[in-house]
VOKE-627524 format. One record per residue (C-alpha): residue in three letters; x, y negated, z negated. Coordinates in nm, 3 decimals, padded with zeros to 5 digits. Example, Ala and Ser with C-alpha at 12.3 -4.5 7.8 and 13.67 -1.06 7.14 Angstrom:
% VOKE-627524
+------+---------+---------+---------+
! type !    east !   north !      up !
+------+---------+---------+---------+
!  ala !  01.230 !  00.450 ! -00.780 !
!  ser !  01.367 !  00.106 ! -00.714 !
+------+---------+---------+---------+
END
This chain:
% VOKE-627524
+------+---------+---------+---------+
! type !    east !   north !      up !
+------+---------+---------+---------+
!  met !  03.366 !  00.857 !  00.309 !
!  met !  03.001 !  00.854 !  00.197 !
!  gly !  02.882 !  00.505 !  00.110 !
!  ala !  02.702 !  00.412 ! -00.210 !
!  leu !  02.325 !  00.469 ! -00.223 !
!  his !  02.190 !  00.125 ! -00.301 !
!  arg !  01.903 !  00.139 ! -00.549 !
!  gln !  01.729 ! -00.151 ! -00.379 !
!  cys !  01.407 ! -00.173 ! -00.183 !
!  leu !  01.494 ! -00.189 !  00.186 !
!  trp !  01.222 ! -00.444 !  00.251 !
!  glu !  01.380 ! -00.685 !  00.002 !
!  his !  01.710 ! -00.649 !  00.190 !
!  leu !  01.533 ! -00.726 !  00.517 !
!  thr !  01.345 ! -01.024 !  00.370 !
!  pro !  01.611 ! -01.257 !  00.228 !
!  arg !  01.381 ! -01.562 !  00.227 !
!  arg !  01.111 ! -01.519 ! -00.035 !
!  pro !  00.877 ! -01.766 ! -00.208 !
!  gln !  01.019 ! -01.959 ! -00.501 !
!  ala !  00.804 ! -02.036 ! -00.804 !
!  leu !  00.854 ! -02.138 ! -01.166 !
!  ala !  00.707 ! -01.969 ! -01.471 !
!  leu !  00.375 ! -02.106 ! -01.596 !
!  gly !  00.416 ! -02.367 ! -01.865 !
!  gly !  00.150 ! -02.572 ! -02.045 !
!  glu ! -00.219 ! -02.575 ! -01.963 !
!  ile ! -00.356 ! -02.620 ! -01.611 !
!  lys ! -00.704 ! -02.599 ! -01.462 !
!  ala ! -00.828 ! -02.437 ! -01.140 !
!  asp ! -01.150 ! -02.318 ! -00.987 !
!  val ! -01.009 ! -01.965 ! -00.968 !
!  cys ! -00.717 ! -01.791 ! -01.137 !
!  val ! -00.575 ! -01.489 ! -00.953 !
!  ile ! -00.368 ! -01.238 ! -01.152 !
!  gly ! -00.115 ! -01.065 ! -00.929 !
!  ala !  00.076 ! -01.193 ! -00.622 !
!  gly !  00.024 ! -00.893 ! -00.398 !
!  tyr ! -00.193 ! -00.839 ! -00.091 !
!  thr ! -00.526 ! -00.851 ! -00.275 !
!  gly ! -00.454 ! -01.153 ! -00.492 !
!  leu ! -00.291 ! -01.359 ! -00.218 !
!  ser ! -00.559 ! -01.272 !  00.037 !
!  ala ! -00.824 ! -01.382 ! -00.214 !
!  ala ! -00.630 ! -01.701 ! -00.291 !
!  leu ! -00.578 ! -01.781 !  00.077 !
!  his ! -00.944 ! -01.751 !  00.171 !
!  leu ! -01.057 ! -01.946 ! -00.136 !
!  leu ! -00.813 ! -02.226 ! -00.058 !
!  glu ! -00.932 ! -02.238 !  00.303 !
!  ala ! -01.284 ! -02.287 !  00.164 !
!  gly ! -01.168 ! -02.586 ! -00.041 !
!  arg ! -01.132 ! -02.426 ! -00.384 !
!  ser ! -00.838 ! -02.486 ! -00.618 !
!  val ! -00.646 ! -02.169 ! -00.699 !
!  cys ! -00.370 ! -02.068 ! -00.938 !
!  val ! -00.186 ! -01.735 ! -00.892 !
!  val !  00.007 ! -01.588 ! -01.187 !
!  glu !  00.251 ! -01.304 ! -01.127 !
!  ala !  00.429 ! -01.104 ! -01.398 !
!  his !  00.745 ! -01.069 ! -01.189 !
!  glu !  00.788 ! -01.212 ! -00.838 !
!  thr !  00.580 ! -01.202 ! -00.521 !
!  gly !  00.576 ! -00.848 ! -00.382 !
!  his !  00.740 ! -00.693 ! -00.688 !
!  gly !  00.473 ! -00.422 ! -00.705 !
!  gly !  00.328 ! -00.189 ! -00.446 !
!  ser !  00.285 ! -00.469 ! -00.193 !
!  gly !  00.660 ! -00.502 ! -00.145 !
!  arg !  00.762 ! -00.141 ! -00.204 !
!  asn !  00.532 !  00.063 !  00.019 !
!  val !  00.595 !  00.235 !  00.351 !
!  gly !  00.449 ! -00.049 !  00.556 !
!  leu !  00.184 !  00.151 !  00.741 !
!  val ! -00.112 ! -00.058 !  00.856 !
!  asn ! -00.360 !  00.228 !  00.822 !
!  ala ! -00.726 !  00.250 !  00.915 !
!  gly ! -00.985 !  00.414 !  00.691 !
!  thr ! -00.951 !  00.579 !  00.352 !
!  trp ! -00.714 !  00.857 !  00.251 !
!  ile ! -00.995 !  01.112 !  00.274 !
!  arg ! -01.190 !  01.197 !  00.592 !
!  pro ! -01.474 !  00.961 !  00.684 !
!  asp ! -01.737 !  01.234 !  00.641 !
!  asp ! -01.604 !  01.302 !  00.291 !
!  ala ! -01.622 !  00.934 !  00.202 !
!  glu ! -01.988 !  00.927 !  00.304 !
!  ala ! -02.061 !  01.250 !  00.114 !
!  thr ! -01.908 !  01.099 ! -00.202 !
!  leu ! -02.057 !  00.750 ! -00.175 !
!  gly ! -02.379 !  00.826 !  00.010 !
!  pro ! -02.441 !  00.774 !  00.381 !
!  glu ! -02.515 !  00.401 !  00.371 !
!  val ! -02.235 !  00.288 !  00.138 !
!  gly ! -01.989 !  00.536 !  00.287 !
!  ala ! -02.063 !  00.426 !  00.644 !
!  lys ! -02.016 !  00.064 !  00.544 !
!  leu ! -01.678 !  00.140 !  00.385 !
!  asn ! -01.563 !  00.347 !  00.682 !
!  gly ! -01.658 !  00.066 !  00.918 !
!  leu ! -01.484 ! -00.203 !  00.714 !
!  leu ! -01.160 ! -00.008 !  00.662 !
!  gly ! -01.169 !  00.125 !  01.016 !
!  his ! -01.152 ! -00.236 !  01.132 !
!  ala ! -00.902 ! -00.339 !  00.863 !
!  pro ! -00.585 ! -00.310 !  01.076 !
!  ala ! -00.737 ! -00.558 !  01.324 !
!  glu ! -00.803 ! -00.794 !  01.030 !
!  val ! -00.441 ! -00.767 !  00.916 !
!  phe ! -00.290 ! -00.822 !  01.260 !
!  ala ! -00.524 ! -01.116 !  01.326 !
!  leu ! -00.426 ! -01.276 !  00.994 !
!  ile ! -00.056 ! -01.229 !  01.071 !
!  ala ! -00.103 ! -01.395 !  01.411 !
!  arg ! -00.312 ! -01.681 !  01.271 !
!  leu ! -00.063 ! -01.760 !  00.996 !
!  gly !  00.246 ! -01.699 !  01.210 !
!  ile !  00.397 ! -01.448 !  00.966 !
!  asp !  00.724 ! -01.293 !  01.081 !
!  cys !  00.696 ! -00.943 !  00.934 !
!  gln !  00.805 ! -00.726 !  01.227 !
!  ala !  00.444 ! -00.621 !  01.283 !
!  arg !  00.392 ! -00.355 !  01.551 !
!  arg !  00.042 ! -00.263 !  01.667 !
!  asp !  00.149 !  00.068 !  01.823 !
!  gly ! -00.057 !  00.303 !  01.606 !
!  thr !  00.033 !  00.565 !  01.348 !
!  leu !  00.086 !  00.941 !  01.372 !
!  his ! -00.057 !  01.192 !  01.126 !
!  met !  00.155 !  01.502 !  01.195 !
!  ala !  00.041 !  01.861 !  01.139 !
!  his !  00.306 !  02.063 !  00.958 !
!  asn !  00.122 !  02.396 !  01.009 !
!  ala ! -00.195 !  02.550 !  01.154 !
!  ala ! -00.409 !  02.437 !  00.860 !
!  gly ! -00.280 !  02.083 !  00.907 !
!  ala ! -00.369 !  02.093 !  01.277 !
!  ala ! -00.722 !  02.210 !  01.191 !
!  asp ! -00.758 !  01.916 !  00.948 !
!  leu ! -00.646 !  01.673 !  01.217 !
!  arg ! -00.901 !  01.813 !  01.463 !
!  leu ! -01.174 !  01.746 !  01.208 !
!  arg ! -01.048 !  01.393 !  01.147 !
!  glu ! -01.033 !  01.323 !  01.520 !
!  ala ! -01.390 !  01.448 !  01.575 !
!  gln ! -01.525 !  01.248 !  01.280 !
!  trp ! -01.357 !  00.924 !  01.386 !
!  leu ! -01.452 !  00.969 !  01.753 !
!  arg ! -01.818 !  00.998 !  01.646 !
!  arg ! -01.773 !  00.654 !  01.492 !
!  gly ! -01.622 !  00.508 !  01.808 !
!  ala ! -01.264 !  00.486 !  01.679 !
!  arg ! -00.964 !  00.484 !  01.916 !
!  val ! -00.793 !  00.803 !  01.801 !
!  glu ! -00.659 !  01.101 !  01.995 !
!  leu ! -00.502 !  01.432 !  01.905 !
!  leu ! -00.165 !  01.485 !  02.071 !
!  thr ! -00.043 !  01.837 !  02.144 !
!  gly !  00.226 !  02.005 !  02.351 !
!  ala !  00.487 !  01.797 !  02.531 !
!  arg !  00.312 !  01.466 !  02.457 !
!  cys !  00.313 !  01.542 !  02.084 !
!  ala !  00.683 !  01.633 !  02.094 !
!  glu !  00.761 !  01.313 !  02.284 !
!  tyr !  00.575 !  01.081 !  02.048 !
!  cys !  00.702 !  01.245 !  01.728 !
!  gly !  01.053 !  01.314 !  01.852 !
!  thr !  01.051 !  01.668 !  01.717 !
!  asp !  00.935 !  02.016 !  01.818 !
!  lys !  00.842 !  02.098 !  01.457 !
!  val !  00.500 !  01.934 !  01.490 !
!  ala !  00.230 !  02.122 !  01.679 !
!  ala ! -00.026 !  01.840 !  01.675 !
!  ala ! -00.041 !  01.477 !  01.571 !
!  leu ! -00.336 !  01.240 !  01.538 !
!  leu ! -00.251 !  00.909 !  01.705 !
!  asp ! -00.459 !  00.626 !  01.560 !
!  his ! -00.440 !  00.339 !  01.807 !
!  arg ! -00.603 !  00.100 !  01.559 !
!  ala ! -00.309 !  00.111 !  01.322 !
!  gly !  00.057 !  00.008 !  01.315 !
!  thr !  00.355 ! -00.086 !  01.101 !
!  leu !  00.514 ! -00.390 !  00.943 !
!  asn !  00.772 ! -00.502 !  00.689 !
!  pro !  00.552 ! -00.503 !  00.376 !
!  met !  00.766 ! -00.746 !  00.178 !
!  ala !  00.777 ! -00.996 !  00.465 !
!  tyr !  00.399 ! -00.972 !  00.501 !
!  val !  00.323 ! -01.039 !  00.135 !
!  cys !  00.578 ! -01.322 !  00.126 !
!  gly !  00.414 ! -01.472 !  00.435 !
!  leu !  00.080 ! -01.470 !  00.255 !
!  ala !  00.235 ! -01.638 ! -00.049 !
!  glu !  00.394 ! -01.909 !  00.164 !
!  ala !  00.057 ! -01.974 !  00.329 !
!  val ! -00.105 ! -02.004 ! -00.014 !
!  gln !  00.158 ! -02.258 ! -00.121 !
!  arg !  00.119 ! -02.457 !  00.202 !
!  leu ! -00.253 ! -02.488 !  00.133 !
!  gly ! -00.189 ! -02.627 ! -00.214 !
!  gly ! -00.226 ! -02.307 ! -00.415 !
!  arg ! -00.017 ! -02.298 ! -00.733 !
!  leu !  00.199 ! -01.988 ! -00.764 !
!  phe !  00.379 ! -01.893 ! -01.086 !
!  his !  00.638 ! -01.616 ! -01.119 !
!  his !  00.761 ! -01.442 ! -01.435 !
!  ser !  00.429 ! -01.516 ! -01.604 !
!  pro !  00.277 ! -01.191 ! -01.736 !
!  val ! -00.071 ! -01.229 ! -01.878 !
!  val ! -00.098 ! -01.160 ! -02.251 !
!  arg ! -00.462 ! -01.255 ! -02.313 !
!  leu ! -00.783 ! -01.308 ! -02.118 !
!  glu ! -01.080 ! -01.456 ! -02.301 !
!  arg ! -01.389 ! -01.664 ! -02.251 !
!  gln ! -01.373 ! -02.024 ! -02.375 !
!  gly ! -01.704 ! -02.201 ! -02.330 !
!  asp ! -01.789 ! -02.211 ! -01.960 !
!  arg ! -01.439 ! -02.108 ! -01.847 !
!  trp ! -01.197 ! -01.820 ! -01.865 !
!  cys ! -00.865 ! -01.875 ! -02.037 !
!  val ! -00.578 ! -01.675 ! -01.884 !
!  ser ! -00.286 ! -01.695 ! -02.125 !
!  thr !  00.082 ! -01.619 ! -02.070 !
!  ala !  00.368 ! -01.649 ! -02.316 !
!  arg !  00.431 ! -02.015 ! -02.233 !
!  gly !  00.113 ! -02.145 ! -02.077 !
!  ser ! -00.249 ! -02.091 ! -01.983 !
!  val ! -00.491 ! -02.139 ! -01.697 !
!  leu ! -00.851 ! -02.251 ! -01.753 !
!  ala ! -01.063 ! -02.134 ! -01.461 !
!  glu ! -01.428 ! -02.085 ! -01.382 !
!  lys ! -01.355 ! -01.749 ! -01.220 !
!  val ! -01.079 ! -01.487 ! -01.234 !
!  val ! -00.961 ! -01.214 ! -00.994 !
!  ile ! -00.758 ! -00.931 ! -01.148 !
!  ala ! -00.545 ! -00.802 ! -00.861 !
!  ser ! -00.259 ! -00.630 ! -01.043 !
!  asn ! -00.379 ! -00.275 ! -00.954 !
!  ala ! -00.118 ! -00.007 ! -01.041 !
!  tyr !  00.114 ! -00.270 ! -01.191 !
!  thr ! -00.135 ! -00.392 ! -01.452 !
!  glu !  00.057 ! -00.449 ! -01.775 !
!  gly ! -00.043 ! -00.515 ! -02.135 !
!  asp ! -00.360 ! -00.458 ! -02.335 !
!  trp ! -00.551 ! -00.766 ! -02.217 !
!  thr ! -00.764 ! -00.561 ! -01.974 !
!  gln ! -00.927 ! -00.219 ! -01.961 !
!  ile ! -00.853 ! -00.171 ! -01.592 !
!  arg ! -00.572 !  00.074 ! -01.665 !
!  arg ! -00.833 !  00.318 ! -01.794 !
!  his ! -00.982 !  00.350 ! -01.446 !
!  phe ! -00.682 !  00.492 ! -01.257 !
!  phe ! -00.385 !  00.715 ! -01.319 !
!  ala ! -00.046 !  00.604 ! -01.200 !
!  gly !  00.150 !  00.794 ! -00.941 !
!  tyr !  00.475 !  00.711 ! -00.769 !
!  tyr !  00.623 !  00.712 ! -00.421 !
!  tyr !  00.992 !  00.706 ! -00.339 !
!  gln !  01.171 !  00.627 ! -00.014 !
!  val !  01.520 !  00.674 !  00.126 !
!  ala !  01.653 !  00.478 !  00.425 !
!  ser !  01.951 !  00.557 !  00.644 !
!  val !  02.202 !  00.318 !  00.794 !
!  pro !  02.086 !  00.180 !  01.132 !
!  leu !  02.097 !  00.458 !  01.392 !
!  gln !  02.223 !  00.434 !  01.747 !
!  gly !  02.265 !  00.667 !  02.042 !
!  glu !  02.050 !  00.887 !  02.259 !
!  ala !  01.943 !  01.122 !  01.980 !
!  ala !  01.821 !  00.832 !  01.768 !
!  gln !  01.624 !  00.685 !  02.056 !
!  arg !  01.415 !  01.003 !  02.077 !
!  ile !  01.290 !  00.969 !  01.716 !
!  leu !  00.942 !  00.810 !  01.716 !
!  pro !  01.028 !  00.638 !  02.047 !
!  his !  00.696 !  00.449 !  02.068 !
!  ala !  00.746 !  00.287 !  01.724 !
!  gln !  00.463 !  00.456 !  01.534 !
!  gly !  00.490 !  00.513 !  01.162 !
!  ser !  00.400 !  00.867 !  01.057 !
!  trp !  00.331 !  01.108 !  00.775 !
!  asp !  00.271 !  01.481 !  00.766 !
!  thr ! -00.017 !  01.693 !  00.641 !
!  arg !  00.162 !  01.850 !  00.345 !
!  thr ! -00.014 !  01.810 !  00.011 !
!  val !  00.309 !  01.656 ! -00.115 !
!  leu !  00.353 !  01.463 !  00.206 !
!  ser !  00.659 !  01.319 !  00.377 !
!  ser !  00.636 !  00.983 !  00.551 !
!  ile !  00.864 !  00.901 !  00.844 !
!  arg !  00.918 !  00.571 !  01.022 !
!  arg !  01.188 !  00.346 !  01.170 !
!  asp !  01.255 ! -00.010 !  01.063 !
!  ala !  01.329 ! -00.304 !  01.292 !
!  glu !  01.703 ! -00.235 !  01.271 !
!  gly !  01.669 !  00.131 !  01.366 !
!  arg !  01.697 !  00.295 !  01.024 !
!  leu !  01.521 !  00.623 !  00.958 !
!  val !  01.298 !  00.572 !  00.653 !
!  leu !  01.170 !  00.884 !  00.474 !
!  gly !  00.938 !  00.893 !  00.175 !
!  ser !  00.735 !  01.122 ! -00.047 !
!  leu !  00.518 !  01.131 ! -00.356 !
!  gly !  00.718 !  01.113 ! -00.677 !
!  asn !  00.933 !  00.881 ! -00.883 !
!  gly !  01.290 !  00.843 ! -00.761 !
!  glu !  01.392 !  00.631 ! -01.060 !
!  gly !  01.621 !  00.833 ! -01.284 !
!  lys !  01.686 !  01.099 ! -01.022 !
!  pro !  02.057 !  01.121 ! -00.932 !
!  asp !  02.188 !  01.011 ! -00.595 !
!  trp !  02.274 !  01.368 ! -00.496 !
!  phe !  01.910 !  01.468 ! -00.543 !
!  met !  01.779 !  01.184 ! -00.329 !
!  arg !  02.034 !  01.252 ! -00.055 !
!  ser !  01.969 !  01.626 ! -00.065 !
!  trp !  01.594 !  01.577 ! -00.027 !
!  ala !  01.638 !  01.330 !  00.259 !
!  asp !  01.886 !  01.564 !  00.432 !
!  arg !  01.638 !  01.850 !  00.406 !
!  ile !  01.352 !  01.656 !  00.569 !
!  gln !  01.572 !  01.499 !  00.836 !
!  arg !  01.739 !  01.827 !  00.934 !
!  his !  01.402 !  02.001 !  00.956 !
!  tyr !  01.237 !  01.745 !  01.182 !
!  phe !  01.536 !  01.584 !  01.356 !
!  pro !  01.838 !  01.819 !  01.354 !
!  ser !  01.984 !  01.654 !  01.664 !
!  leu !  02.073 !  01.349 !  01.454 !
!  gly !  02.340 !  01.546 !  01.272 !
!  lys !  02.463 !  01.428 !  00.933 !
!  leu !  02.320 !  01.089 !  00.833 !
!  glu !  02.443 !  00.832 !  00.586 !
!  trp !  02.168 !  00.723 !  00.346 !
!  gln !  02.185 !  00.358 !  00.247 !
!  phe !  01.884 !  00.259 !  00.031 !
!  ala !  01.655 !  00.433 ! -00.220 !
!  trp !  01.363 !  00.285 ! -00.414 !
!  ser !  01.030 !  00.375 ! -00.574 !
!  gly !  00.686 !  00.219 ! -00.604 !
!  arg !  00.376 !  00.283 ! -00.812 !
!  ile !  00.034 !  00.387 ! -00.679 !
!  ala ! -00.307 !  00.367 ! -00.849 !
!  phe ! -00.483 !  00.698 ! -00.793 !
!  thr ! -00.848 !  00.781 ! -00.862 !
!  pro ! -00.990 !  01.135 ! -00.889 !
!  asp ! -01.204 !  01.095 ! -00.574 !
!  his ! -00.932 !  00.904 ! -00.380 !
!  leu ! -01.159 !  00.601 ! -00.340 !
!  met ! -01.107 !  00.249 ! -00.477 !
!  lys ! -01.318 !  00.099 ! -00.754 !
!  leu ! -01.450 ! -00.258 ! -00.776 !
!  phe ! -01.549 ! -00.409 ! -01.111 !
!  glu ! -01.734 ! -00.711 ! -01.244 !
!  pro ! -01.685 ! -00.676 ! -01.621 !
!  ala ! -01.846 ! -01.016 ! -01.677 !
!  pro ! -01.987 ! -01.294 ! -01.458 !
!  gly ! -01.704 ! -01.464 ! -01.273 !
!  leu ! -01.453 ! -01.189 ! -01.350 !
!  leu ! -01.361 ! -00.948 ! -01.068 !
!  ala ! -01.117 ! -00.657 ! -01.059 !
!  val ! -01.016 ! -00.375 ! -00.827 !
!  thr ! -00.802 ! -00.065 ! -00.853 !
!  gly ! -00.741 !  00.269 ! -00.685 !
!  tyr ! -00.609 !  00.202 ! -00.335 !
!  asn ! -00.458 !  00.551 ! -00.338 !
!  gly ! -00.159 !  00.444 ! -00.129 !
!  arg ! -00.339 !  00.235 !  00.135 !
!  gly ! -00.273 ! -00.114 !  00.008 !
!  val ! -00.171 ! -00.308 !  00.318 !
!  thr ! -00.511 ! -00.299 !  00.483 !
!  thr ! -00.733 ! -00.232 !  00.182 !
!  gly ! -00.580 ! -00.507 ! -00.028 !
!  thr ! -00.611 ! -00.760 !  00.252 !
!  val ! -00.981 ! -00.698 !  00.319 !
!  val ! -01.076 ! -00.661 ! -00.049 !
!  gly ! -00.908 ! -00.993 ! -00.128 !
!  lys ! -01.105 ! -01.162 !  00.147 !
!  ala ! -01.428 ! -00.995 !  00.030 !
!  phe ! -01.366 ! -01.109 ! -00.330 !
!  ala ! -01.319 ! -01.465 ! -00.208 !
!  glu ! -01.647 ! -01.450 ! -00.015 !
!  phe ! -01.826 ! -01.308 ! -00.320 !
!  leu ! -01.695 ! -01.583 ! -00.547 !
!  leu ! -01.800 ! -01.843 ! -00.291 !
!  his ! -02.148 ! -01.710 ! -00.214 !
!  glu ! -02.226 ! -01.449 ! -00.483 !
!  asp ! -02.364 ! -01.211 ! -00.220 !
!  pro ! -02.273 ! -00.848 ! -00.303 !
!  glu ! -02.355 ! -00.738 !  00.052 !
!  gly ! -02.016 ! -00.872 !  00.161 !
!  leu ! -01.829 ! -00.638 ! -00.072 !
!  pro ! -01.688 ! -00.311 !  00.066 !
!  leu ! -01.843 ! -00.117 ! -00.224 !
!  pro ! -02.090 ! -00.185 ! -00.504 !
!  phe ! -01.938 ! -00.266 ! -00.840 !
!  asp ! -01.843 !  00.053 ! -01.020 !
!  gly ! -02.003 !  00.153 ! -01.346 !
!  ala ! -01.834 !  00.490 ! -01.378 !
!  lys ! -01.667 !  00.593 ! -01.699 !
!  ala ! -01.292 !  00.567 ! -01.732 !
!  val ! -01.053 !  00.831 ! -01.602 !
!  ser ! -00.991 !  01.090 ! -01.873 !
!  leu ! -00.635 !  01.121 ! -02.001 !
!  pro ! -00.469 !  00.906 ! -01.732 !
!  gly ! -00.126 !  00.943 ! -01.889 !
!  val ! -00.152 !  01.321 ! -01.891 !
!  arg ! -00.269 !  01.325 ! -01.528 !
!  ser !  00.024 !  01.106 ! -01.426 !
!  ala !  00.274 !  01.328 ! -01.605 !
!  leu !  00.130 !  01.647 ! -01.453 !
!  tyr !  00.134 !  01.503 ! -01.102 !
!  glu !  00.492 !  01.384 ! -01.142 !
!  ala !  00.603 !  01.720 ! -01.275 !
!  gly !  00.443 !  01.894 ! -00.978 !
!  phe !  00.600 !  01.655 ! -00.728 !
!  ser !  00.945 !  01.693 ! -00.886 !
!  leu !  00.920 !  02.073 ! -00.883 !
!  tyr !  00.817 !  02.072 ! -00.517 !
!  his !  01.100 !  01.839 ! -00.417 !
!  ala !  01.349 !  02.052 ! -00.610 !
!  gly !  01.223 !  02.348 ! -00.410 !
!  gln !  01.280 !  02.150 ! -00.089 !
!  cys !  01.635 !  02.066 ! -00.194 !
!  leu !  01.702 !  02.431 ! -00.274 !
!  arg !  01.539 !  02.537 !  00.057 !
!  val !  01.274 !  02.740 ! -00.128 !
!  val !  00.988 !  02.537 !  00.022 !
!  leu !  00.954 !  02.270 !  00.289 !
+------+---------+---------+---------+
END
């Protein structure tokens, strides 16, 4: 009999021990107030605390509630777009700087995990970007050439080696990025939060911000039951920014990503699926991500919001992807399904803001939060400590807001849902 599809994030299930924190009550003071207990906010808090600053972190829900706990767990290098495209958009100097920083970002993440002793099932075995057709293979050849010019450890796999690494004969080529890897994203963000608490940082859960205003020489960050007076503030809520206390939501449009995980797999057929432990995703415009977790589950994902979609739809979509790539597995039992929110920008590049002195914000990771959030948080800490903009990955953005973000989000979601329905009905793949 088919088991129930648990509408729970797999990474929460695999991370039973998570940081405990009370809601903010009364008035407290700190050198820096960080809004959002995800990768960016906790990385900023950690590095500020290590430099001797007092820090308070306020989170609307619980640590990792947002994209930091719900994502695929790929420790990716670079931006979503090709490195040449990043430099064409930003200019050669700024683009090269960003490519270099994010190209090295997986090494930063793995070094931080090792230094803090975080148990998050981190694997530094690379990632695979898999070509689903000839056009996808051509794109991967361009990406390989562009990264090789920059000295990156990437290689295009074809033929028998590609089939071995991917575990399927449906992929003609795959770009293996040796810099990258995988982890349990919830365990990683919880490890950062525990490190912040060990260093004396004050973490508050269930404390959504309702107002942010200047009071004399300090910022006042107000919640329903308390407030933080701080010299400086980092807004690190990204796609999960709530309320009307900030204009950051005008600078991205929300998208979603859902995932479905099987029961743990065993047997010879299962051992052939991604046998070298890489996480992967394909070159479709509406992509599919594929990875295994530490217990051997097959974890599939795609763009779109799974909330509200019936169990039969989620199972049917997962069956379609699994049977296309890995038919030898036979019929699988799907165990978990969940969704997360992504902050998209029209050019697929993040935006940094300094709306006022001592107030920093970031948005638009475009689905690459593990590495980007970690290095941006560290860069924000360095900027607040030394006020040197050269340490930032990008200049502060002065661009106008995204037009009609709600309409963009709705159109994207409608397109994703239509495509996935076509996959379920075997009209498209």
